[in-house]
ZAMIMI-984382 format. One record per residue (C-alpha): residue in three letters; x, y negated, z negated. Coordinates in steps of 0.25 Angstrom, whole numbers, plus 5000, padded with zeros to 4 digits. Layout:
residues N
R  code    c1    c2    c3
R   ALA     X     Y     Z
...
This chain:
residues 484
R  code    c1    c2    c3
R   MET  4979  5044  4941
R   PRO  4971  5037  4951
R   GLU  4960  5045  4958
R   HIS  4969  5051  4969
R   GLY  4981  5054  4961
R   CYS  4987  5067  4958
R   ARG  4999  5074  4950
R   VAL  5012  5078  4955
R   GLY  5008  5093  4953
R   GLU  4997  5091  4963
R   VAL  5007  5086  4973
R   ALA  5016  5098  4971
R   ALA  5003  5107  4973
R   ALA  4999  5100  4986
R   THR  5013  5100  4992
R   SER  5018  5114  4986
R   GLY  5029  5106  4979
R   ARG  5038  5108  4967
R   VAL  5037  5098  4956
R   ARG  5049  5093  4948
R   GLY  5044  5084  4937
R   ASP  5030  5081  4931
R   GLU  5019  5087  4939
R   SER  5008  5079  4932
R   VAL  5013  5065  4937
R   GLY  5002  5058  4943
R   LEU  5003  5052  4957
R   THR  4995  5041  4962
R   SER  5000  5039  4977
R   ALA  5010  5045  4986
R   THR  5019  5039  4997
R   HIS  5031  5042  5005
R   ASP  5036  5028  5005
R   SER  5044  5023  4993
R   ARG  5040  5009  4996
R   ARG  5026  5012  4994
R   VAL  5026  5019  4981
R   THR  5017  5015  4969
R   PRO  5017  5020  4955
R   GLY  5012  5034  4954
R   ALA  5016  5038  4968
R   LEU  5021  5051  4973
R   PHE  5033  5047  4983
R   VAL  5035  5057  4994
R   CYS  5050  5059  4998
R   VAL  5049  5061  5013
R   PRO  5062  5063  5021
R   GLY  5061  5055  5034
R   ALA  5069  5053  5047
R   ASP  5075  5040  5042
R   SER  5074  5041  5027
R   ASP  5071  5051  5016
R   GLY  5060  5048  5006
R   HIS  5069  5055  4995
R   ASP  5078  5043  4995
R   PHE  5067  5034  4991
R   ALA  5061  5042  4980
R   ALA  5069  5034  4969
R   ASP  5063  5021  4975
R   ALA  5049  5028  4975
R   VAL  5051  5032  4960
R   ALA  5055  5018  4956
R   ALA  5042  5013  4963
R   GLY  5033  5022  4955
R   ALA  5033  5035  4962
R   VAL  5030  5046  4951
R   ALA  5033  5058  4959
R   LEU  5040  5062  4972
R   LEU  5038  5072  4983
R   VAL  5051  5077  4987
R   GLU  5059  5087  4996
R   ARG  5070  5088  4985
R   ASP  5072  5084  4971
R   LEU  5075  5070  4968
R   PRO  5083  5065  4955
R   LEU  5071  5056  4951
R   ASP  5063  5057  4938
R   VAL  5049  5059  4944
R   ALA  5040  5071  4948
R   GLN  5045  5077  4961
R   VAL  5037  5087  4970
R   LEU  5047  5095  4979
R   VAL  5042  5099  4993
R   PRO  5050  5105  5005
R   ASP  5044  5094  5014
R   ALA  5040  5081  5009
R   ARG  5033  5076  5021
R   ALA  5025  5088  5022
R   ALA  5021  5087  5007
R   MET  5018  5072  5008
R   GLY  5003  5073  5014
R   PRO  4999  5084  5003
R   ALA  5006  5077  4992
R   ALA  4999  5063  4996
R   ALA  4986  5070  4997
R   ALA  4987  5076  4983
R   VAL  4990  5063  4978
R   TYR  4979  5056  4984
R   GLY  4969  5066  4981
R   HIS  4967  5073  4995
R   PRO  4959  5062  5001
R   GLY  4958  5069  5014
R   ARG  4949  5079  5008
R   SER  4939  5068  5005
R   LEU  4938  5063  5019
R   ARG  4934  5067  5033
R   LEU  4947  5067  5041
R   ALA  4948  5066  5056
R   GLY  4963  5067  5062
R   VAL  4965  5063  5077
R   THR  4978  5067  5084
R   GLY  4983  5066  5098
R   THR  4993  5057  5106
R   ASN  4982  5046  5111
R   GLY  4969  5042  5106
R   LYS  4971  5045  5091
R   THR  4968  5030  5087
R   THR  4956  5029  5095
R   VAL  4950  5042  5091
R   VAL  4952  5039  5075
R   SER  4946  5025  5078
R   LEU  4934  5030  5085
R   LEU  4932  5041  5075
R   GLY  4933  5032  5064
R   HIS  4922  5023  5070
R   LEU  4913  5034  5072
R   CYS  4914  5039  5057
R   THR  4912  5025  5053
R   SER  4900  5023  5062
R   ALA  4894  5037  5055
R   GLY  4895  5029  5042
R   ARG  4907  5035  5037
R   VAL  4919  5028  5030
R   THR  4931  5030  5039
R   ASP  4946  5027  5039
R   VAL  4954  5028  5052
R   ILE  4969  5031  5051
R   GLY  4979  5029  5062
R   THR  4988  5021  5071
R   LEU  4979  5008  5069
R   THR  4979  5010  5054
R   GLY  4993  5012  5049
R   GLU  5008  5013  5052
R   ARG  5007  5028  5057
R   THR  4997  5034  5065
R   THR  4994  5044  5053
R   PRO  4999  5039  5040
R   GLU  5010  5046  5032
R   ALA  5004  5057  5022
R   THR  5005  5048  5010
R   ASP  4999  5036  5016
R   LEU  4988  5045  5023
R   GLN  4984  5051  5010
R   ALA  4983  5038  5003
R   ARG  4975  5032  5014
R   LEU  4965  5044  5013
R   ALA  4964  5042  4998
R   ASP  4961  5027  5001
R   ASP  4950  5031  5011
R   VAL  4943  5041  5001
R   ALA  4943  5030  4990
R   ALA  4937  5021  5000
R   GLY  4926  5031  5004
R   VAL  4931  5034  5017
R   THR  4925  5047  5023
R   ASP  4932  5049  5036
R   VAL  4946  5047  5041
R   ALA  4950  5047  5056
R   MET  4965  5048  5057
R   GLU  4975  5048  5068
R   VAL  4984  5060  5066
R   SER  4998  5059  5073
R   SER  5007  5070  5077
R   HIS  5017  5064  5068
R   ALA  5008  5065  5056
R   LEU  5005  5079  5058
R   VAL  5019  5083  5060
R   LEU  5023  5075  5048
R   HIS  5012  5080  5038
R   ARG  5005  5066  5037
R   VAL  4991  5072  5037
R   GLU  4993  5084  5028
R   PRO  4986  5089  5020
R   LEU  4974  5083  5027
R   THR  4963  5091  5034
R   PHE  4956  5084  5045
R   ASP  4941  5086  5047
R   VAL  4943  5083  5062
R   ALA  4956  5083  5070
R   VAL  4955  5076  5084
R   PHE  4965  5077  5096
R   THR  4965  5067  5106
R   ASN  4977  5071  5116
R   LEU  4991  5073  5117
R   GLY  5001  5065  5125
R   LEU  5016  5063  5125
R   ASP  5021  5056  5112
R   HIS  5030  5057  5100
R   LEU  5039  5067  5106
R   ASP  5050  5060  5099
R   PHE  5044  5066  5086
R   HIS  5038  5079  5091
R   GLY  5048  5083  5101
R   THR  5039  5090  5111
R   PRO  5024  5089  5116
R   GLU  5022  5102  5111
R   ALA  5026  5098  5097
R   TYR  5018  5085  5098
R   PHE  5006  5093  5101
R   ALA  5008  5103  5090
R   ALA  5009  5091  5080
R   LYS  4995  5086  5085
R   ALA  4989  5100  5085
R   MET  4993  5101  5070
R   LEU  4981  5092  5067
R   PHE  4972  5103  5072
R   GLU  4977  5114  5063
R   PRO  4966  5120  5054
R   GLU  4973  5115  5041
R   ARG  4972  5101  5047
R   CYS  4959  5099  5053
R   ARG  4945  5106  5052
R   VAL  4940  5103  5066
R   GLY  4946  5096  5078
R   VAL  4943  5090  5091
R   ALA  4952  5088  5103
R   ASN  4953  5081  5117
R   VAL  4953  5093  5126
R   ASP  4956  5084  5138
R   ASP  4969  5084  5133
R   VAL  4976  5098  5134
R   HIS  4981  5098  5120
R   GLY  4967  5096  5115
R   ARG  4963  5107  5122
R   LEU  4974  5116  5116
R   LEU  4969  5111  5102
R   VAL  4955  5115  5105
R   GLU  4958  5129  5111
R   SER  4968  5132  5100
R   SER  4959  5128  5088
R   GLY  4949  5140  5087
R   GLY  4938  5130  5089
R   ARG  4942  5120  5078
R   VAL  4945  5109  5088
R   ARG  4934  5104  5097
R   ALA  4936  5099  5111
R   SER  4933  5085  5116
R   ALA  4935  5080  5130
R   LEU  4931  5068  5139
R   ALA  4920  5077  5145
R   ASP  4913  5076  5132
R   ALA  4910  5061  5136
R   GLU  4898  5064  5145
R   ASP  4893  5054  5155
R   LEU  4905  5046  5152
R   VAL  4905  5032  5159
R   ALA  4913  5019  5157
R   ASP  4906  5008  5150
R   THR  4916  4996  5149
R   PRO  4923  4995  5140
R   GLY  4921  5009  5137
R   TRP  4912  5022  5140
R   ARG  4899  5028  5138
R   PHE  4897  5044  5137
R   ARG  4889  5054  5130
R   TRP  4895  5063  5119
R   ARG  4887  5075  5114
R   GLY  4875  5069  5120
R   HIS  4877  5055  5113
R   PRO  4879  5042  5120
R   VAL  4892  5036  5118
R   ARG  4897  5022  5121
R   LEU  4912  5020  5119
R   PRO  4917  5006  5120
R   VAL  4931  5009  5121
R   PRO  4938  5009  5135
R   GLY  4947  5020  5141
R   ARG  4942  5034  5145
R   HIS  4952  5040  5135
R   ASN  4944  5034  5124
R   VAL  4932  5042  5128
R   THR  4940  5054  5124
R   ASN  4944  5047  5111
R   ALA  4930  5044  5108
R   LEU  4925  5058  5111
R   LEU  4936  5064  5101
R   ALA  4931  5053  5090
R   LEU  4917  5058  5093
R   GLU  4920  5072  5091
R   ALA  4928  5070  5079
R   ALA  4917  5061  5072
R   ALA  4907  5073  5075
R   LEU  4916  5083  5068
R   LEU  4917  5074  5056
R   GLY  4902  5074  5055
R   VAL  4898  5061  5062
R   GLU  4885  5063  5070
R   PRO  4889  5063  5085
R   SER  4877  5053  5089
R   THR  4883  5043  5078
R   ALA  4896  5045  5083
R   ALA  4893  5043  5098
R   ALA  4885  5030  5095
R   ALA  4896  5025  5086
R   LEU  4906  5024  5098
R   ALA  4898  5013  5104
R   ASP  4904  5003  5094
R   ALA  4918  5009  5092
R   PRO  4929  4999  5091
R   GLY  4941  4999  5100
R   VAL  4953  5004  5095
R   PRO  4965  4993  5094
R   GLY  4975  4996  5105
R   ARG  4969  5007  5111
R   PHE  4964  5004  5125
R   GLU  4961  4990  5119
R   VAL  4956  4980  5130
R   VAL  4962  4967  5125
R   ASP  4951  4958  5131
R   PRO  4939  4965  5138
R   ASP  4935  4952  5144
R   ALA  4948  4949  5151
R   PRO  4948  4951  5166
R   VAL  4961  4959  5164
R   ALA  4959  4971  5154
R   VAL  4971  4972  5145
R   VAL  4971  4985  5137
R   VAL  4980  4988  5125
R   ASP  4983  5003  5122
R   TYR  4991  5011  5113
R   ALA  4995  5020  5124
R   HIS  5010  5024  5122
R   THR  5010  5038  5128
R   PRO  5009  5042  5142
R   ASP  4996  5049  5140
R   ALA  4990  5037  5133
R   LEU  4995  5027  5143
R   ASP  4990  5036  5155
R   THR  4976  5036  5148
R   VAL  4976  5021  5145
R   LEU  4980  5018  5160
R   ALA  4968  5027  5165
R   ALA  4959  5020  5156
R   ALA  4964  5006  5161
R   ASP  4960  5011  5175
R   ASP  4945  5012  5169
R   LEU  4946  4997  5165
R   ARG  4952  4991  5177
R   GLY  4944  4985  5188
R   PRO  4942  4991  5202
R   ASP  4954  4983  5207
R   GLY  4962  4982  5194
R   ALA  4975  4987  5190
R   VAL  4980  4994  5178
R   TRP  4993  4987  5171
R   VAL  5000  4994  5160
R   VAL  5010  4987  5150
R   PHE  5017  4998  5141
R   GLY  5030  5002  5135
R   CYS  5035  5014  5127
R   GLY  5040  5013  5112
R   GLY  5054  5015  5107
R   ASP  5059  5026  5098
R   ARG  5048  5035  5102
R   ASP  5045  5046  5112
R   ARG  5054  5043  5124
R   THR  5048  5054  5133
R   LYS  5035  5047  5136
R   ARG  5042  5034  5141
R   PRO  5044  5038  5155
R   LEU  5030  5045  5155
R   MET  5024  5032  5151
R   GLY  5030  5025  5163
R   GLU  5024  5036  5172
R   VAL  5010  5034  5166
R   ALA  5011  5019  5168
R   VAL  5014  5019  5183
R   ARG  5004  5029  5185
R   GLY  4993  5023  5178
R   ALA  4994  5008  5180
R   ASP  4996  4999  5191
R   ARG  5005  4989  5185
R   VAL  5015  4993  5173
R   LEU  5023  4985  5164
R   LEU  5033  4992  5155
R   THR  5036  4985  5142
R   ASP  5041  4987  5128
R   ASP  5033  4994  5117
R   ASN  5040  4995  5104
R   PRO  5054  4999  5109
R   ARG  5058  4999  5094
R   SER  5073  5003  5093
R   GLU  5075  5007  5108
R   ASP  5079  4998  5119
R   PRO  5066  4994  5126
R   ALA  5072  4994  5140
R   SER  5076  5009  5139
R   ILE  5061  5012  5135
R   ARG  5056  5005  5147
R   ALA  5066  5011  5156
R   ALA  5061  5025  5151
R   VAL  5047  5021  5154
R   GLN  5051  5015  5168
R   ASP  5058  5028  5172
R   GLY  5045  5036  5170
R   ALA  5037  5025  5178
R   ASP  5048  5026  5190
R   ARG  5047  5041  5191
R   VAL  5032  5040  5195
R   PRO  5032  5042  5211
R   ALA  5026  5030  5218
R   ALA  5014  5038  5223
R   GLU  5010  5041  5208
R   ARG  5012  5026  5203
R   ARG  5001  5016  5201
R   ALA  5011  5005  5196
R   VAL  5021  5003  5207
R   GLU  5031  4997  5197
R   VAL  5034  4995  5182
R   THR  5036  4981  5177
R   VAL  5045  4980  5165
R   VAL  5042  4970  5155
R   GLY  5049  4972  5142
R   ASP  5042  4962  5134
R   ARG  5029  4968  5130
R   ALA  5021  4954  5129
R   GLU  5027  4950  5143
R   ALA  5023  4963  5149
R   ILE  5008  4962  5144
R   ALA  5008  4948  5148
R   THR  5013  4952  5162
R   ALA  5003  4963  5164
R   VAL  4991  4954  5160
R   ALA  4995  4942  5168
R   GLY  4997  4951  5180
R   ALA  4984  4959  5179
R   GLY  4971  4954  5186
R   PRO  4956  4956  5184
R   GLY  4952  4970  5183
R   ASP  4966  4975  5179
R   VAL  4969  4982  5166
R   VAL  4982  4980  5158
R   VAL  4986  4991  5149
R   VAL  4996  4987  5137
R   ALA  4999  5000  5132
R   GLY  5007  5006  5121
R   LYS  5006  4997  5108
R   GLY  4990  4997  5107
R   HIS  4987  4991  5093
R   GLU  5002  4989  5088
R   GLN  5006  4975  5084
R   GLY  5021  4975  5085
R   GLN  5032  4978  5095
R   THR  5045  4984  5090
R   ALA  5058  4983  5096
R   GLY  5072  4983  5090
R   GLY  5067  4986  5076
R   VAL  5058  4973  5077
R   THR  5043  4973  5077
R   VAL  5036  4961  5083
R   ALA  5021  4958  5083
R   PHE  5015  4963  5096
R   ASP  5001  4966  5100
R   ASP  4998  4970  5114
R   ARG  4984  4966  5113
R   GLU  4987  4951  5108
R   VAL  4998  4951  5119
R   ALA  4988  4955  5129
R   ARG  4978  4945  5125
R   ALA  4988  4934  5126
R   ALA  4992  4939  5140
R   LEU  4977  4939  5145
R   THR  4976  4925  5140
R   ALA  4989  4920  5146
R   ALA  4986  4927  5159
R   GLY  4973  4920  5160
R   HIS  4963  4932  5157
R   ARG  4953  4928  5147
R   ALA  4956  4935  5134
R   ARG  4945  4936  5123
R   GLY  4947  4926  5113
R   SER  4957  4918  5121
R   GLY  4948  4907  5125
R   SER  4954  4906  5139
């Protein structure tokens, strides 16, 4: 067997499962996707909303699977481990197959509604700057924010084989509820904030927070740090018995803007953060605290922030040299949009205006759509409502829900007098950039790093940053590399 292999009996022990067949069969990999089975694999039969993995077990065996993790006995001549809940057992089973790689790594898990990607990126940079070999796992690195358990354990095993010492990982609420990170114990858990999102999955805000809070349970993390400028972060700290430490914007002493970022002092050490947006100071503080908890010297971490790279699609200024600042951000929740618009105010000139181009995704939480409309007209001077991955829904109905929220904001509380609806996203971006003048800031929100637009079951190439660069050039604003 390969170095990280195990036997069927070990999977049964890890999952408290019952074996039918030969316990001594050797396993070399684990997967829940029958299309990715290789000879020697354990195939996990996970029942899902649209399909049941048990129905693909025969295909998996034909492809080389030598054992199955099942919720019911199947008439197939391979070893089977029977468990009550295949999804819950998938992580422990995969960890056994891959030799429990998490035990050989320093693990940091970051959860929250907004800021996860920035915090793990900054934390990865700090660990690397301290001479550690670091992997960053999250929205920018795969199909899911947090990989499925079999994929995650395989990646961690690869990390161990490659000499990685530290892993900074985004941990979504879905991942916690769906057991993707079990049986890992994180050395440090980080909480950024809680906004309104994913209620289509969790049902209520209370259930959403409860899912996030799972990461801070003693069996899942050794120590935590939470942003106490958010009420939910304070709740985590107050209920942790000292296991979760507090981080707040006030920890950035002598904070001053230093275009395009900030200068401050943290634990007495000078910090230069070359990333705009006041919210990114909060994110940087969380990364600094997490790095210190992982054993990075505070002075080393503080100095390393000076050359921290920007995070793709997170308050990313498309061309810092253009007279009109165009910012692309992943903000797709009411809180995130509000934060980004406030940060745009810090960038605009004395007489400049803030524009926002945004939409809401289809087949996702509908409750936030009118709230996004409210935030937009309160926080921006010009609002262009457009499409953002309508998926299977009617784009016009999504826009109408957003418009309803904008319309219910009283005139006295609005910055934007009206909302301009431009369904075509490229046209909306071009319209905003062409209309903006020197000192203005155009925020293109919702998609961030994404490189596609999905509507009617079809995904076409679309990158807000590329479209914005083209719009800057077409409008006569000098874009970097355009030659104009």
